[in-house]
mmCIF file of the C-alpha atoms, coordinates in Angstrom:
data_MODEL
# 
_entry.id   MODEL 
# 
loop_
_atom_site.group_PDB 
_atom_site.id 
_atom_site.type_symbol 
_atom_site.label_atom_id 
_atom_site.label_alt_id 
_atom_site.label_comp_id 
_atom_site.label_asym_id 
_atom_site.label_entity_id 
_atom_site.label_seq_id 
_atom_site.pdbx_PDB_ins_code 
_atom_site.Cartn_x 
_atom_site.Cartn_y 
_atom_site.Cartn_z 
_atom_site.occupancy 
_atom_site.B_iso_or_equiv 
_atom_site.pdbx_formal_charge 
_atom_site.auth_seq_id 
_atom_site.auth_comp_id 
_atom_site.auth_asym_id 
_atom_site.auth_atom_id 
_atom_site.pdbx_PDB_model_num 
ATOM 1  C CA . UNK A 1 1  ? 66.437 -61.960 36.314 1.00 0.00 ? 1  UNK A CA 1 
ATOM 2  C CA . UNK A 1 2  ? 66.277 -61.474 32.586 1.00 0.00 ? 2  UNK A CA 1 
ATOM 3  C CA . UNK A 1 3  ? 64.573 -63.863 30.223 1.00 0.00 ? 3  UNK A CA 1 
ATOM 4  C CA . UNK A 1 4  ? 65.064 -63.576 26.492 1.00 0.00 ? 4  UNK A CA 1 
ATOM 5  C CA . UNK A 1 5  ? 62.186 -64.779 24.350 1.00 0.00 ? 5  UNK A CA 1 
ATOM 6  C CA . UNK A 1 6  ? 61.564 -64.770 20.641 1.00 0.00 ? 6  UNK A CA 1 
ATOM 7  C CA . UNK A 1 7  ? 58.462 -62.933 19.453 1.00 0.00 ? 7  UNK A CA 1 
ATOM 8  C CA . UNK A 1 8  ? 56.677 -66.241 18.947 1.00 0.00 ? 8  UNK A CA 1 
ATOM 9  C CA . UNK A 1 9  ? 57.626 -67.475 22.438 1.00 0.00 ? 9  UNK A CA 1 
ATOM 10 C CA . UNK A 1 10 ? 56.463 -64.191 23.977 1.00 0.00 ? 10 UNK A CA 1 
ATOM 11 C CA . UNK A 1 11 ? 53.110 -64.345 22.176 1.00 0.00 ? 11 UNK A CA 1 
ATOM 12 C CA . UNK A 1 12 ? 52.504 -67.959 23.189 1.00 0.00 ? 12 UNK A CA 1 
ATOM 13 C CA . UNK A 1 13 ? 53.478 -67.323 26.801 1.00 0.00 ? 13 UNK A CA 1 
ATOM 14 C CA . UNK A 1 14 ? 51.254 -64.251 26.943 1.00 0.00 ? 14 UNK A CA 1 
ATOM 15 C CA . UNK A 1 15 ? 48.346 -66.239 25.497 1.00 0.00 ? 15 UNK A CA 1 
ATOM 16 C CA . UNK A 1 16 ? 48.877 -69.022 28.058 1.00 0.00 ? 16 UNK A CA 1 
ATOM 17 C CA . UNK A 1 17 ? 48.932 -66.523 30.933 1.00 0.00 ? 17 UNK A CA 1 
ATOM 18 C CA . UNK A 1 18 ? 45.821 -64.727 29.674 1.00 0.00 ? 18 UNK A CA 1 
ATOM 19 C CA . UNK A 1 19 ? 43.975 -68.046 29.331 1.00 0.00 ? 19 UNK A CA 1 
ATOM 20 C CA . UNK A 1 20 ? 44.981 -69.082 32.842 1.00 0.00 ? 20 UNK A CA 1 
ATOM 21 C CA . UNK A 1 21 ? 43.961 -65.680 34.239 1.00 0.00 ? 21 UNK A CA 1 
ATOM 22 C CA . UNK A 1 22 ? 40.526 -66.103 32.688 1.00 0.00 ? 22 UNK A CA 1 
ATOM 23 C CA . UNK A 1 23 ? 40.139 -69.500 34.364 1.00 0.00 ? 23 UNK A CA 1 
ATOM 24 C CA . UNK A 1 24 ? 41.532 -68.131 37.618 1.00 0.00 ? 24 UNK A CA 1 
ATOM 25 C CA . UNK A 1 25 ? 38.815 -65.476 37.737 1.00 0.00 ? 25 UNK A CA 1 
ATOM 26 C CA . UNK A 1 26 ? 36.208 -68.238 37.881 1.00 0.00 ? 26 UNK A CA 1 
ATOM 27 C CA . UNK A 1 27 ? 38.121 -70.118 40.553 1.00 0.00 ? 27 UNK A CA 1 
ATOM 28 C CA . UNK A 1 28 ? 38.309 -67.011 42.730 1.00 0.00 ? 28 UNK A CA 1 
ATOM 29 C CA . UNK A 1 29 ? 34.564 -66.585 42.423 1.00 0.00 ? 29 UNK A CA 1 
ATOM 30 C CA . UNK A 1 30 ? 33.880 -70.209 43.363 1.00 0.00 ? 30 UNK A CA 1 
ATOM 31 C CA . UNK A 1 31 ? 36.309 -70.364 46.287 1.00 0.00 ? 31 UNK A CA 1 
ATOM 32 C CA . UNK A 1 32 ? 34.607 -70.476 49.650 1.00 0.00 ? 32 UNK A CA 1 
ATOM 33 C CA . UNK A 1 33 ? 37.567 -70.114 52.010 1.00 0.00 ? 33 UNK A CA 1 
ATOM 34 C CA . UNK A 1 34 ? 38.891 -66.570 52.383 1.00 0.00 ? 34 UNK A CA 1 
ATOM 35 C CA . UNK A 1 35 ? 42.501 -67.768 52.631 1.00 0.00 ? 35 UNK A CA 1 
ATOM 36 C CA . UNK A 1 36 ? 42.159 -69.618 49.330 1.00 0.00 ? 36 UNK A CA 1 
ATOM 37 C CA . UNK A 1 37 ? 40.689 -66.519 47.695 1.00 0.00 ? 37 UNK A CA 1 
ATOM 38 C CA . UNK A 1 38 ? 43.545 -64.422 49.046 1.00 0.00 ? 38 UNK A CA 1 
ATOM 39 C CA . UNK A 1 39 ? 46.119 -66.823 47.603 1.00 0.00 ? 39 UNK A CA 1 
ATOM 40 C CA . UNK A 1 40 ? 44.386 -66.940 44.244 1.00 0.00 ? 40 UNK A CA 1 
ATOM 41 C CA . UNK A 1 41 ? 44.128 -63.150 44.139 1.00 0.00 ? 41 UNK A CA 1 
ATOM 42 C CA . UNK A 1 42 ? 47.836 -62.843 44.873 1.00 0.00 ? 42 UNK A CA 1 
ATOM 43 C CA . UNK A 1 43 ? 48.578 -65.296 42.065 1.00 0.00 ? 43 UNK A CA 1 
ATOM 44 C CA . UNK A 1 44 ? 46.282 -63.305 39.756 1.00 0.00 ? 44 UNK A CA 1 
ATOM 45 C CA . UNK A 1 45 ? 48.021 -60.037 40.603 1.00 0.00 ? 45 UNK A CA 1 
ATOM 46 C CA . UNK A 1 46 ? 51.491 -61.475 39.992 1.00 0.00 ? 46 UNK A CA 1 
ATOM 47 C CA . UNK A 1 47 ? 50.512 -63.037 36.682 1.00 0.00 ? 47 UNK A CA 1 
ATOM 48 C CA . UNK A 1 48 ? 48.774 -59.849 35.582 1.00 0.00 ? 48 UNK A CA 1 
ATOM 49 C CA . UNK A 1 49 ? 52.030 -57.979 36.156 1.00 0.00 ? 49 UNK A CA 1 
ATOM 50 C CA . UNK A 1 50 ? 54.001 -60.611 34.226 1.00 0.00 ? 50 UNK A CA 1 
ATOM 51 C CA . UNK A 1 51 ? 51.534 -60.331 31.337 1.00 0.00 ? 51 UNK A CA 1 
ATOM 52 C CA . UNK A 1 52 ? 51.894 -56.560 31.388 1.00 0.00 ? 52 UNK A CA 1 
ATOM 53 C CA . UNK A 1 53 ? 55.674 -56.921 31.106 1.00 0.00 ? 53 UNK A CA 1 
ATOM 54 C CA . UNK A 1 54 ? 55.282 -59.231 28.128 1.00 0.00 ? 54 UNK A CA 1 
ATOM 55 C CA . UNK A 1 55 ? 53.259 -56.708 26.121 1.00 0.00 ? 55 UNK A CA 1 
# 
């Protein structure tokens, strides 16, 4: 799938992802159930890759 974004849209989306990733790091640390941590880590890894593609 291809998604065309303006420079402004790309910057805002990247900022939103980076902000969420920062919050997600705290959630991973606070999670007590291993299966929740695993799901959050998978989400983190996917979003990190999306952010990399946006730069």
